[in-house]
Structure formats: structure tokens, C-alpha cells
C-alpha positions in Angstrom: 0.3 -0.1 3.7 -3.3 -0.4 2.6 -4.2 -0.3 0.6 -3.9 -2.1 -1.0 -1.2 -4.4 -1.6 1.2 -1.6 -1.9 9.5 -0.5 -1.5 12.6 0.4 0.2 15.6 0.8 2.4 18.7 2.9 2.6 22.2 2.3 3.8 23.7 3.6 7.0 27.3 2.9 8.0 28.7 1.5 11.2 29.7 3.6 14.1 32.1 1.4 16.1 31.4 2.4 19.7 32.9 -0.8 21.1 33.6 -4.3 20.1 30.3 -5.4 21.6 28.3 -3.0 19.4 30.3 -3.4 16.2 28.1 -3.7 13.1 24.9 -2.0 14.2 24.2 1.3 12.6 22.2 2.7 15.4 21.4 1.0 18.7 18.5 1.9 20.9 19.6 3.0 24.4 20.3 0.1 26.7 17.4 -0.9 29.0 17.6 -0.3 32.7 16.9 -3.2 35.0 14.2 -1.4 37.0 10.8 -2.7 35.8 9.3 0.8 36.0 11.8 2.3 33.6 13.0 -0.5 31.4 10.5 0.2 28.5 11.3 3.9 28.6 15.0 3.4 28.5 15.0 3.4 24.7 13.7 7.0 24.8 15.3 10.4 25.8 15.7 10.8 29.6 13.4 13.8 29.7 11.2 15.6 27.1 12.5 18.9 26.0 9.9 21.7 26.2 9.0 23.0 22.8 9.6 26.7 23.8 13.3 25.9 24.7 14.2 24.4 21.3 17.1 26.1 19.5 17.4 26.3 15.8 20.2 24.4 14.1 22.5 26.8 12.3 22.9 24.6 9.3 21.7 21.2 8.1 24.6 18.7 8.5 24.5 15.8 6.1 25.6 12.5 7.4 29.3 11.8 6.8 30.5 9.7 3.9 31.2 6.1 4.7 34.6 5.0 5.9 36.2 2.0 4.3 34.5 -1.1 5.6 32.5 -4.1 4.5 29.4 -1.8 4.6 29.0 1.1 2.3 26.8 3.0 4.7 27.5 6.4 6.2 28.6 6.5 9.8 26.0 7.2 12.4 26.1 10.8 13.4 25.9 12.2 16.9 22.6 13.4 18.2 21.3 16.5 16.5 19.8 19.4 18.4 16.0 19.3 18.7 14.0 20.9 16.0 12.7 24.4 16.8 9.4 26.0 15.9 9.3 27.7 12.6 7.2 30.0 10.5 7.8 28.4 7.1 5.2 25.6 6.7 2.8 25.5 3.8 -0.7 24.4 4.7 -2.8 25.3 1.7 -3.3 23.6 -1.7 -0.4 22.0 -3.5 2.1 24.9 -4.4 2.9 25.7 -7.9 6.4 25.0 -9.1 8.8 27.6 -7.9 6.4 29.0 -5.3 7.9 29.9 -2.0 6.6 28.6 1.3 4.6 31.3 3.1 5.2 32.0 6.7 2.6 30.5 9.0 0.5 33.3 10.5 -1.3 31.3 13.1 0.2 31.3 16.6 -2.2 28.7 17.9 -3.8 25.7 16.2 -7.1 26.6 14.6 -10.1 25.1 16.4 -11.8 22.1 14.9 -14.7 22.8 12.5 -18.1 22.9 14.3 -19.7 19.5 14.5 -22.8 18.8 12.5 -26.1 19.5 14.2 -27.6 16.8 16.4 -29.5 14.3 14.3 -33.0 13.4 15.3 -33.1 9.8 16.5 -29.3 9.7 17.2 -28.4 8.3 20.6 -26.0 11.2 21.4 -25.6 14.7 20.3 -22.1 15.8 19.2 -21.5 17.5 22.5 -22.2 14.4 24.6 -19.4 11.9 25.5 -19.6 8.2 24.8 -20.9 6.2 27.8 -18.0 3.8 28.6 -20.1 0.8 29.6 -22.3 1.0 26.5 -19.3 1.7 24.3 -17.5 -1.4 25.6 -20.6 -3.6 25.1 -21.0 -2.4 21.5 -17.3 -2.9 20.7 -17.3 -6.3 22.3 -20.2 -7.3 20.1 -18.6 -6.0 16.8 -15.2 -7.5 17.6 -16.2 -10.9 18.9 -18.7 -11.4 16.0 -16.0 -10.6 13.5 -13.4 -12.8 15.2 -15.7 -15.8 15.0 -17.0 -15.1 11.5 -13.7 -14.1 9.9 -11.4 -16.3 12.0 -9.2 -13.6 13.6 -6.8 -14.8 16.4 -6.3 -11.5 18.2 -7.5 -7.9 18.3 -6.4 -4.8 20.3 -8.6 -1.6 20.6 -8.4 1.8 22.2 -10.9 4.7 22.2 -10.1 8.2 23.6 -12.4 11.2 24.0 -12.1 14.6 25.7 -8.6 13.9 26.8 -9.3 10.6 28.5 -9.0 6.9 27.6 -12.5 5.7 27.4 -11.8 2.1 26.3 -8.6 0.0 26.1 -9.0 -3.7 25.6 -7.4 -6.8 24.1 -9.3 -9.8 22.6 -8.0 -13.3 21.7 -4.4 -14.4 21.5 -1.1 -12.9 20.6 0.5 -16.3 20.7 -0.8 -19.8 20.6 2.3 -21.7 21.7 2.8 -20.8 24.4 -0.7 -19.3 24.9 -0.5 -15.5 25.4 -3.5 -13.3 25.6 -3.6 -9.9 23.9 -2.7 -7.2 26.5 -3.6 -3.7 25.3 -0.8 -2.2 27.3 2.0 -4.7 26.5 1.2 -6.6 23.3 2.8 -4.9 20.2 0.9 -5.2 16.9 2.4 -4.2 13.6 0.7 -0.9 12.6 1.7 -1.0 9.0 1.2 2.3 7.1 0.1 4.1 10.3 3.9 4.4 10.5 3.7 7.0 7.8 1.9 9.4 10.1 5.0 9.5 12.3 7.1 10.0 9.2 5.0 13.0 8.2 5.4 14.5 11.7 9.1 14.1 11.4 9.0 15.9 8.0 6.9 18.7 9.3 9.3 19.2 12.3 12.1 19.5 9.8 10.0 22.2 8.1 9.4 23.9 11.4 13.2 23.9 11.9 13.8 25.5 8.6 15.8 22.6 7.2 13.1 21.6 4.7 10.5 23.3 2.6 7.4 21.7 1.3 7.5 23.4 -2.1 11.1 22.4 -2.8 12.4 19.4 -4.8 12.9 16.4 -2.5 16.3 15.9 -4.1 17.6 18.9 -2.1 17.2 16.8 1.0 18.4 13.4 -0.1 21.9 11.9 -0.3 23.1 12.0 -3.9 23.0 8.2 -4.4 19.2 8.1 -3.7 18.1 11.2 -5.4 15.2 10.8 -7.9 16.2 10.7 -11.5 14.2 12.8 -14.0 13.4 9.8 -16.3 12.3 12.3 -19.0 10.1 14.5 -16.7 10.9 18.2 -16.5 9.1 18.9 -13.3 10.8 17.7 -10.1 9.1 15.8 -7.4 8.6 18.1 -4.4 8.2 17.3 -0.8 4.5 18.2 -0.9 4.0 15.6 -3.7 5.1 12.8 -1.3 2.6 13.9 1.3 -0.4 13.6 -1.0 1.0 10.5 -2.8 1.3 12.4 -6.1 5.0 11.9 -7.0 4.0 9.9 -10.2 5.7 6.7 -9.3 4.5 3.3 -10.3 3.9 0.9 -7.4 6.0 -2.2 -7.0 6.0 -4.5 -4.0 6.6 -8.2 -4.9 9.8 -9.6 -3.5 11.0 -6.4 -1.8 8.3 -4.7 0.3 8.2 -7.4 3.0 10.9 -10.0 3.8 10.7 -13.2 5.8 14.4 -13.8 5.7 16.5 -11.4 7.7 19.5 -12.0 5.5 17.7 -10.3 2.7 17.0 -7.1 4.7 18.8 -4.1 3.3 19.5 -0.7 4.8 17.0 2.0 3.8 19.4 3.9 1.6 20.4 0.8 -0.3 16.8 -0.2 -0.9 15.9 3.3 -2.2 18.8 3.1 -4.6 18.2 -0.5 -5.8 14.4 -0.5 -6.0 13.7 2.8 -7.8 10.3 2.6 -9.4 9.6 4.1 -12.8 8.1 7.6 -13.0 4.9 7.2 -15.0 3.1 10.6 -14.7 3.8 14.2 -13.9 4.2 15.0 -10.2 1.1 16.5 -8.7 -1.2 15.2 -11.4 -3.1 12.6 -9.4 -2.9 10.9 -6.0 -1.9 7.2 -6.3 -0.6 5.6 -3.1 3.2 5.2 -2.9 5.1 3.4 -0.2 8.4 4.3 -2.0 7.4 8.0 -1.8 6.9 7.8 2.0 10.2 6.0 2.4 11.9 8.8 0.5 10.3 11.3 2.8 11.6 9.4 5.9 15.1 9.3 4.4 15.0 13.0 3.7 14.0 13.8 7.3 16.8 11.6 8.6 19.3 13.2 6.3 18.5 16.8 7.1 18.2 16.1 10.9 21.5 14.2 11.0 19.9 11.3 12.8 19.0 7.8 11.5 15.3 7.5 11.0 14.6 5.2 14.0 16.5 7.5 16.3 14.8 10.5 14.9 11.4 9.1 15.7 12.4 8.0 19.2 14.0 11.4 20.1 11.4 13.7 18.5 8.1 11.9 19.0 8.1 8.7 21.1 10.1 10.2 23.9 8.2 13.5 24.4 4.9 11.6 24.0 6.1 8.9 26.5 5.1 6.1 24.1 7.4 3.5 25.8 5.8 0.5 24.1 6.2 1.8 20.5 9.2 1.1 18.3 10.2 1.3 14.7 13.0 -1.3 15.2 12.6 -5.0 14.6 13.8 -8.1 16.5 16.9 -9.4 14.8 20.6 -9.9 15.5 23.0 -6.9 15.2 24.0 -6.5 11.5 26.3 -4.0 9.9 24.6 -1.1 8.3 21.2 -1.7 9.8 19.6 0.1 12.7 20.0 -1.5 16.1 17.5 -4.2 17.0 14.3 -3.9 18.9 14.9 -3.4 22.7 15.0 -6.8 24.6 12.3 -5.5 26.9 9.8 -5.2 24.0 10.7 -8.1 21.7 8.9 -10.8 23.8 5.7 -8.8 23.7 5.4 -8.7 19.9 2.3 -10.5 18.7 2.6 -13.4 16.3 1.1 -13.2 12.9 -1.6 -15.7 11.7 -3.6 -17.0 8.8 -6.6 -19.3 8.9 -6.0 -22.6 7.1 -9.6 -23.8 7.2 -8.9 -26.1 10.2 -7.0 -23.8 12.5 -4.6 -20.9 12.9 -1.2 -21.1 11.3 1.6 -18.9 12.6 3.3 -16.9 10.0 6.9 -15.8 9.8 7.9 -12.4 11.1 7.5 -9.7 8.5 10.7 -7.6 8.2 9.8 -4.1 6.9 13.0 -2.4 8.1 14.2 -1.9 4.6 11.3 0.5 4.0 10.9 1.6 7.7 9.4 5.1 7.2 6.5 3.5 5.2 5.5 0.7 7.6 7.9 -0.7 10.2 6.1 0.5 13.3 4.9 -1.7 16.2 2.8 -0.4 19.0 0.2 -1.2 21.7 -3.4 0.0 22.0 -2.3 1.9 25.1 0.4 3.8 23.3 -1.8 4.5 20.3 -4.3 6.0 22.7 -1.6 8.5 23.8 -0.8 9.1 20.1 -4.4 10.0 19.3 -4.6 12.3 22.4 -1.4 14.0 21.1 -3.1 14.6 17.7 -6.4 15.8 19.3 -4.3 18.1 21.5 -2.8 19.9 18.5 0.6 18.3 19.0 0.8 18.6 22.8 0.3 16.0 25.4 0.6 16.4 29.2 2.5 19.6 29.0 5.0 18.4 26.3 4.8 19.7 22.7 5.9 17.4 19.9 4.9 19.7 17.0 3.7 23.3 16.8 0.4 24.9 15.9 1.3 25.5 12.2 1.9 21.7 11.8 -1.2 20.9 13.8 -3.2 23.1 11.3 -1.5 21.4 8.4 -2.7 18.0 9.6 -6.3 19.3 9.3 -5.8 21.0 5.9 -6.2 19.0 2.7 -3.4 19.6 0.1 -5.8 19.4 -2.8 -9.6 19.4 -3.2 -11.4 16.1 -3.8 -14.9 15.2 -4.9 -17.4 15.1 -2.1 -17.1 11.9 0.1 -13.7 11.0 -1.4 -10.8 11.0 1.0 -8.1 13.6 0.6 -4.6 14.1 2.1 -4.0 16.5 4.9 -0.2 16.6 4.7 0.0 12.9 4.9 -3.0 12.1 7.0 -6.1 10.8 5.3 -9.1 13.1 5.4 -12.2 11.0 5.7 -15.9 11.8 5.4 -17.7 9.7 8.1 -21.3 8.8 8.8 -23.3 11.8 9.9 -21.2 14.2 8.0 -18.3 14.1 10.5 -14.8 14.7 9.3 -12.0 12.3 10.4 -8.2 12.3 10.1 -5.9 9.3 10.3 -4.5 6.4 8.5 -5.0 2.7 8.1 -2.2 0.1 7.8 -1.9 -3.3 6.4 0.9 -5.9 6.2 0.4 -9.5 5.1 -1.1 -10.4 8.4 -1.7 -7.3 10.5 -4.5 -4.8 9.7 -4.9 -1.6 11.6 -6.9 1.7 11.6 -6.4 4.9 13.5 -9.0 7.7 13.2 -9.4 11.0 15.1 -12.6 13.1 14.9 -11.8 16.6 16.2 -15.5 17.6 16.0 -16.2 14.9 18.7 -12.8 15.1 20.3 -12.7 11.4 19.7 -10.1 8.9 18.6 -10.4 5.2 17.7 -7.6 2.7 17.1 -7.9 -1.0 16.2 -5.4 -3.6 15.1 -5.8 -7.3 14.2 -3.1 -10.0 13.9 -4.6 -12.3 11.2 -4.7 -11.9 7.4 -8.6 -12.0 7.5 -8.8 -8.9 9.8 -9.0 -6.1 7.2 -12.8 -5.8 7.1 -13.0 -5.5 10.9 -10.2 -2.9 11.1 -11.9 -0.8 8.5 -15.4 -1.2 9.9 -15.1 -0.5 13.6 -14.6 3.3 13.7 -17.5 4.2 11.3 -19.7 1.7 13.2 -19.0 3.4 16.5 -20.1 6.8 15.0 -23.1 5.2 13.4 -24.2 3.6 16.6 -23.9 6.6 18.9 -23.9 9.9 16.9 -25.9 9.2 13.7 -29.6 8.5 13.3 -30.5 5.0 12.3 -30.4 4.4 8.5 -32.7 2.4 6.4 -30.9 -0.4 4.5 -30.6 -1.6 1.8 -30.9 1.4 -0.4 -33.1 1.1 -3.5 -31.9 0.5 -7.0 -32.4 3.1 -9.7 -34.4 2.6 -12.9 -32.7 5.7 -14.3 -29.3 3.9 -13.9 -30.6 0.9 -15.8 -31.6 3.1 -18.7 -28.2 5.0 -18.7 -25.9 2.2 -17.8 -23.8 2.7 -21.0 -22.3 5.8 -19.4 -20.4 3.7 -16.9 -20.1 0.2 -18.4 -16.5 -0.8 -19.2 -13.2 -1.9 -17.9 -11.2 0.4 -15.6 -7.5 0.0 -14.8 -6.0 1.2 -11.5 -3.0 3.6 -11.3 -1.5 1.8 -8.3 0.4 -0.9 -10.0 3.6 -1.9 -11.7 3.5 -0.6 -15.3 5.8 -3.1 -17.0 7.4 -6.5 -16.7 6.2 -9.7 -15.1 5.0 -7.9 -11.9 2.9 -5.6 -14.0 1.5 -8.5 -15.9 0.6 -10.5 -12.8 -1.0 -7.5 -11.0 -3.1 -6.5 -14.0 -4.6 -10.0 -14.0 -4.9 -10.3 -10.2 -6.1 -7.0 -8.8 -5.3 -3.9 -10.8 -8.5 -3.7 -12.9 -12.2 -3.5 -12.3 -15.1 -4.4 -14.6 -18.1 -2.1 -14.3 -21.6 -3.2 -15.3 -25.2 -2.4 -14.6 -27.9 -4.8 -13.4 -31.3 -4.9 -15.0 -32.9 -3.4 -11.8 -30.5 -0.4 -11.8 -27.5 -1.3 -9.6 -23.9 -0.5 -10.5 -21.8 -3.8 -10.3 -18.1 -3.6 -9.7 -16.3 -6.9 -10.1 -12.7 -8.1 -10.0 -10.8 -11.2 -9.1 -11.8 -10.8 -5.4 -15.5 -10.7 -6.0 -18.3 -8.2 -6.8 -20.0 -5.2 -5.1 -23.2 -3.3 -5.7 -23.7 0.4 -5.7 -26.7 2.8 -6.2 -26.8 6.4 -7.4 -26.5 9.2 -4.8 -28.2 12.0 -6.7 -28.7 12.3 -10.4 -27.2 9.4 -12.4 -25.3 11.8 -14.7 -23.4 13.2 -11.7 -21.6 9.9 -11.3 -21.8 9.7 -7.5 -22.6 6.3 -6.0 -23.1 4.9 -2.5 -23.2 1.3 -1.2 -26.6 -0.2 -0.5 -25.7 -1.4 3.0 -23.2 1.2 4.4 -21.7 4.7 3.8 -19.0 3.6 1.3 -18.9 5.7 -1.8 -17.3 6.1 -5.2 -17.3 9.0 -7.7 -17.0 8.7 -11.5 -15.1 11.4 -13.4 -17.3 12.5 -16.3 -16.2 13.9 -19.6 -18.6 14.8 -22.4 -21.4 12.9 -20.6 -19.4 9.7 -20.3 -17.3 8.2 -17.5 -13.6 8.3 -18.0 -12.5 7.0 -14.6 -13.6 6.7 -11.0 -12.3 7.3 -7.5 -13.1 4.9 -4.7 -13.9 6.5 -1.3 -10.3 5.9 -0.1 -8.9 8.3 -2.7 -5.7 6.3 -2.8 -6.0 5.3 -6.5 -7.6 6.4 -9.7 -9.2 3.8 -12.0 -9.0 4.9 -15.6 -11.3 3.6 -18.3 -9.4 1.6 -20.9 -10.1 -0.1 -24.2 -11.5 -3.6 -24.4 -8.3 -5.2 -25.5 -6.9 -4.5 -22.0 -9.5 -6.6 -20.3 -8.2 -9.8 -18.7 -11.2 -11.6 -20.3 -9.8 -10.8 -23.8 -6.4 -12.2 -22.8 -8.2 -15.3 -21.4 -10.2 -15.7 -24.6 -7.0 -15.6 -26.7 -5.3 -18.0 -24.2 -8.2 -20.4 -24.6 -7.9 -20.3 -28.4 -4.1 -20.8 -28.3 -4.5 -23.8 -25.9 -7.1 -25.3 -28.2 -4.9 -24.8 -31.3 -1.9 -26.3 -29.4 -3.9 -29.4 -28.4 -5.3 -29.8 -31.9 -1.8 -29.5 -33.3 -0.4 -32.2 -31.1 -3.5 -34.4 -31.5 -3.0 -34.2 -35.3 0.3 -36.0 -34.9 -1.5 -39.0 -33.7 -4.6 -39.1 -35.9 -3.3 -37.7 -39.2 -3.6 -40.2 -42.1 -0.6 -41.2 -44.2 -2.0 -39.2 -47.1 -2.1 -36.1 -45.0 1.5 -36.6 -44.0 2.7 -36.0 -47.5 4.6 -32.7 -47.4 7.4 -30.6 -48.9 10.7 -30.0 -47.0 9.6 -26.5 -46.0 6.2 -27.8 -44.8 7.9 -30.4 -42.7 10.1 -27.9 -41.0 7.2 -25.5 -40.5 5.2 -28.4 -39.0 8.1 -29.2 -36.6 8.3 -25.6 -35.5 4.5 -25.4 -34.8 4.6 -28.7 -32.9 7.4 -27.2 -30.7 5.3 -24.1 -30.2 2.3 -26.1 -29.2 4.3 -27.8 -26.4 5.8 -24.5 -25.3 2.4 -22.7 -25.1 0.9 -25.6 -23.1 3.8 -25.7 -20.8 3.7 -21.9 -20.2 -0.1 -22.0 -19.5 0.3 -25.0 -17.1 3.1 -23.3 -15.2 1.2 -20.0 -14.9 -1.9 -21.9 -13.7 0.1 -23.6 -11.0 1.6 -20.2 -10.0 -1.9 -18.7 -9.8 -3.3 -21.5 -7.8 -0.4 -21.2 -5.2 -0.9 -17.4 -5.0 -4.6 -17.8 -4.5 -4.1 -20.2 -1.6 -1.6 -17.9 0.2 -0.2 -14.6 -1.0 2.8 -14.6 1.4 5.0 -17.0 -0.7 4.4 -14.7 -3.7 5.5 -11.6 -1.8 8.5 -13.2 -0.2 9.5 -15.6 -3.0 9.1 -13.3 -6.0 10.2 -13.9 -8.6 8.9 -17.5 -8.5 10.8 -20.0 -10.7 7.3 -21.0 -12.0 6.5 -17.5 -13.4 10.0 -17.1 -14.9 9.9 -20.4 -16.6 6.3 -19.7 -17.9 7.5 -16.4 -19.3 10.5 -18.0 -20.9 8.4 -20.7 -22.6 6.0 -18.0 -23.9 8.9 -15.9 -25.1 10.4 -18.8 -27.1 7.0 -19.8 -28.5 6.4 -16.2 -29.5 9.8 -16.0 -31.2 9.1 -19.2 -33.2 5.8 -17.5 -34.4 8.0 -15.2 -36.5 9.5 -18.2 -38.3 6.0 -19.7 -39.0 4.7 -16.3 -40.3 7.7 -16.1 -42.7 7.2 -19.6 -43.8 3.5 -19.1 -44.8 4.1 -18.2 -48.5 6.3 -21.3 -49.0 3.7 -23.5 -47.2 1.0 -22.4 -49.6 3.2 -22.7 -52.7 3.0 -26.5 -52.8 -0.2 -26.4 -54.9 -1.7 -29.8 -55.9 1.6 -31.6 -56.0 1.7 -35.1 -54.5 4.3 -34.0 -51.9 2.3 -31.1 -50.5 -0.3 -30.6 -47.8 -4.0 -30.5 -48.5 -5.7 -27.2 -48.6 -7.4 -28.0 -45.3 -4.1 -28.6 -43.6 -2.6 -25.4 -45.0 -5.7 -23.5 -43.7 -5.4 -25.2 -40.3 -1.7 -24.3 -40.1 -2.4 -20.7 -41.1 -5.2 -20.2 -38.6 -2.9 -21.6 -35.9 -0.2 -19.2 -36.9 -2.6 -16.3 -36.6 -3.9 -17.4 -33.2 -0.3 -17.8 -31.9 0.7 -14.4 -33.3 -2.3 -12.6 -31.8 -1.6 -14.3 -28.4 2.1 -13.4 -28.6 1.3 -9.7 -29.4 -1.1 -9.5 -26.5 1.3 -11.1 -24.0 4.0 -8.7 -25.2 1.8 -5.7 -24.7 1.0 -6.9 -21.2 4.6 -7.4 -20.2 4.5 -11.2 -20.0 7.4 -11.9 -22.3 10.1 -10.4 -20.1 11.4 -13.2 -17.9 14.5 -11.2 -17.0 12.3 -8.3 -15.7 11.4 -10.2 -12.5 
């Protein structure tokens, strides 16, 4: 889940096979004692050849739950394997009501021709990577990052031309007891790379004729989790989930990850209880959605008649012989939840770490089962090498076919066009423009502690996978694959790139504040995320560099082509962003990832404006309370209404200061470690801060209504001086402005958490 800090789980009922298995929704097959077969025991006994698959006459929805302590549907029997089909859509996003066209291709289309060999590059596109040189280069990149960024463990695999070129582990999977990373045994959490398995499962359902990409997703979901219209006429279609354009807001705090197994819910329950708001028309823009991917996984499970974990095991992991990959998690048997991770794999799961400044701290296990199709996968570098070979082989590996040629072509076909050098979505896989003009397909994945990246480059018949087990590993996981291409297949580049005097002269086209679409749109979560990471301030330096800044820091960019085109590239690497221009002015921009759109907004939506008002309110509150101490006896003369108004304003001052102090403590804790915020949301600190601000805002109404009476005292002996009346009025206006701003930002809704 990359992205970005970026959701859900559904309920499956209990199939009581025996008293020893009671409570588990779906258990993996029992492991055999033979060491050679124990890891494979969780998979089908033998892959089924693709040509022998039989179509299922009719989709069988899972039966309704029997009366029990769990409201989950009973686990169905194994469904027949999915057959090949002629009804997959591989072109641009279909129009509403359009029918899926039969796939004409009988074989997967060949990869596009590679770019011509670049003068000065070490290798031409037709030459394979030299294993010894590759290992030396990867060793240097990985070990340098591990030392600089404090990363405990890394696992890497590289494949090319049908062979594993490099497979290596670095550092530790556990510190107590010490356990080194083994690329064939150590399981790392792969995060959102899980979604690529989900999209294969969806496409296999399309091949089988049980799903169609242009149809509403509600046709393939249990009634309880179907998407509500929420005022939108256009339904969300399957294809919208695959390019992240369903139009959902993005919520994560307190539900995407869990550190307490007791809080883990079945997928169906999660999808029902954590429905996000729909905030835009489906298909309008791509904005990354974990909830959307979870819906897709639930739909594939529902139409296939198998729980999600069993579906992936039977249809992908078994035929591909990925015996050290699982979408189950280590935990006790629990009613309604999938069976736990096989006992043969659980001891090999890597621990998660964060660097404290003095050493590595082991983090709690991250439960993602409640939203399994979006991110619950765990795998080894060795198994991910097989997975990349499967993709490079068009869905076939070692004589076994997992998906057909039409699906293979879909995974190389972008659903919608994107600006040059901005990633697109090839039916769920990310389409990436790489150094040297190469085109890559894959996905990255991020949890709180694990960061992974998988990339295949058909033009080079190359695949690269990396995963790290420490919260500081994101930069390395993103950098390795492009660095390998840059080192071996791209001519050396001159860095840094020069600034642009033209940009310095035309900076007003881009300057402003831009708010991201991947966020919660209301409530306390929306308020916190808008302050923390949802927005970006864009400025231009005097020497002609575009400067993007947010709470995490700043980055510089230079024009790539004419300034008015709005295309920018990083001075030190191949990262890019593209501004959307309208009437000669930027109205938004897309980062190279293509996973979010940043929209230009008015100045009042800047966090700096809120901070400025907060500073004024804090000053007014301190001045109000200070006046209680230093005010002379003459200034204390007042009418009854003035006395009551003064009391209300004093209470307001205390409430505003308490709210700001509580929020400051919450922010400090969140900056030190994000995990407690994710797991512990809503924090009592943020709820109490919001409640104090809400009461203070409500009292503002009373002080506004009291203003005429406060001023009516004139020059009477028992009335305030004009100076005190003016001070009271200014304070009322400051508090009122601050309250309105907080209301617009969603900060006055303590119950919304």
C-alpha cells in the first residue's frame, strides 16, 4: 500500500469440519511431515493444465450464514478451476453500458521493441546482465542504504531470460534470536504487491465468464457489502477498481492495520463497516484506493465460490509452485476468519523494525487480514522470482498456465492514457516509464515497516524484486530497479540538471497550494491528514527551480521542455511530475506515480492560514487570562451582561489553549512514531482536543450575540472602558474566524473519529 499512507474486511462463516477445526472459516491444508513437501502442502496436489479447465455452468454465491456466534457465510466446497474465456476487455476504460468485446488474440502479444542501444551504455538491450557485476552493484547499493538509512534486513531477486540471475538476503530477519535473511525461506510482507495477485484472480473470473470488466461491481458482491449510490447516478464498474478510479475517499487510520488480533474482522464485515464516502464520479481520475482493491478481491471470491485466501492458493500459488508465499497470517483459529498461516511458514516470517536513534526496535506484527486482497501477502525473494518469471512468460511457468493470453495482454495494456512519464494502470499493474525509455510493469508495496517493489521489463525480459523490513526502507525499495537499468542499459547522465531562468520569470503559473485527492474528505481524520501530508506548497526559487514542500520536507524540480508545457524532472534522477494547464495556468499536477492528483486550491485552505489563525487565537487567549491578573480595579467596573460575557470569554480562552496543547502533544507523538496513530486511532488526545474546540466555538456564538449589550454601557460608571470593549470585540472576531476555519476543516467533529 504505497503509496502512500493509504480499509477492509469481510465476514465468512464457519464450516464445522471437526471439533478440532471449529471456528476457522477456511484452513490451509495440513502440512506433511516430509521436509521436501511440507511447504507445498498448503497448495493443490498437482497443477491443472490450462487446456483442461472446464467452464463452471453458473456462478454459485456462497450460502447464507447458519445460526451461530458468527454472522459469516459458511465456507463453500472447492469450486472448479476457471476456464479460458473470450470476454476480457483490454482497451481504454469502457463507456457505461458498453459490452465486453471478445478477445481476438490467441497468443499473448510480443513485448514492444526495446529502445535502440544507447551510446555509452554498458549493455545493449539484447545483452543479458553479467551475474557477477550485477551482484557487486546490488551489494553496493543495498549495503550503502542499509548503513545510511538504518535498515535491518533486505531481500532481493533478479530474473532475466527465464533464469534467476540474483537471489540474495542481507542483514537480519530477527535480532533475538539472531536470524539472517534467507532469500528462499524468510518471508517479508509485500504490502500492495498483493493487489497484483488480486487482479489475476479477477481476470481469471473474467476468463471464466463469471465477471465482466464493464459491469457494475455490485453484480458480483454479496448484498450486504454492495456499494451504495450516495447520490451518484453512475455505478462503480469492475474496470474502475483496476485503475483506482471508483471515486472513493481514502481512509486508513485505526482500521487498515491492526496490532491487536482481537480487533481483526472478516473481510466482509470490514467492507460493510468501513465504507468510505464517494467523492467523485467513477472513472473521472485515478486516486489510489485500498478499499477498492479489497472490494475486487471479495467479488472474485464471491463469484468463484471460494474464500479469497483459498482462491489465491488454488489458482495462482499452486500452479506457480510458490510454496513460500501465503496470504494468511499467524494467529490462533478464530470464528469467521480464514485459517492461520501454515505452521511450516510462520517461524520464517521476518520481524518488523524501526530505528530509534540508538538501535533497532522490534515492532508488533501488522495484521492486514481484514483487508487481505489489498495487502496481506507475505513471500520470499525466491518465490517472487518465480512470480516475475510467470509474468514475463505471459501467464505460464514451467509448463503450467495460470492465466491466458488475453489476460497477459491486458496486463500490458493501460486502461486510460496518461501524460508522458506519468505512470498508468494496466488492469491493476502499474505502467512505469523507466530510465532509457524502457517500459516497466509491476507494483510497490508498503506497510508501516515493510517496503517492497516488484518490476518486470518485458523489453529486457527482466524482473527485479526487493523488500525491506524497516520503516526507513522506502527509498531503497523504490530506487533499486531504476538504478540497475541506469547502471547497465542507459548511458551515463550528467547531474544535476540546470535551473531555468524562464521558470523564474513565469513562476506565477505554478505557485500556490495543491491538495491531494488521496485523503479522507471529512471528520477528524480528514483534518489531521490535510495538515500532515495531503497538501503540497509549490514555489519557484530565484534561480529557476520549482520547489515542492510539505510536512516531510522539500524537493526541487527543473523544466523538461518549454515552461508553459508544465513538465518537470528532478535535478538528480529520472523522477517526473506533470502540471495540468488550463487557460495558461496550472490547475493541478500529477506526480510520476500517477496514484493521486493534486488540485490547486484557494489560499484559505493552506495549513499556514490555519496556523496563523491558531497563533492569533492563542495570543488572544493568553491576553484574556493575563488581563485577569493585571487589570486595575477601575477596569473591573462592569455591567451584569459584561460580567457574564467576560466569564464566557475566559472559559473560551482556557478551552482554546487546552485544545491547542492537546493537539500539539498528539502531533509530537505522531511525528515520533506513526504506528501508535495507525493502531490507536482515534487517540483520546485528538478527541478531547476536538471536544474542547467544539465547546469553545459554541461559546463564540454567545459572545457574538452579547456584543450589542457589551457596547451599550456607554460612559456609565459601571461599564467597561472603550479600550476593553474593543479588546473584547477583537477577541470575539478572532475566535469566530478560528472556529469557522476549524469547522470547514472538519476539526469540530469529535464523534467522527
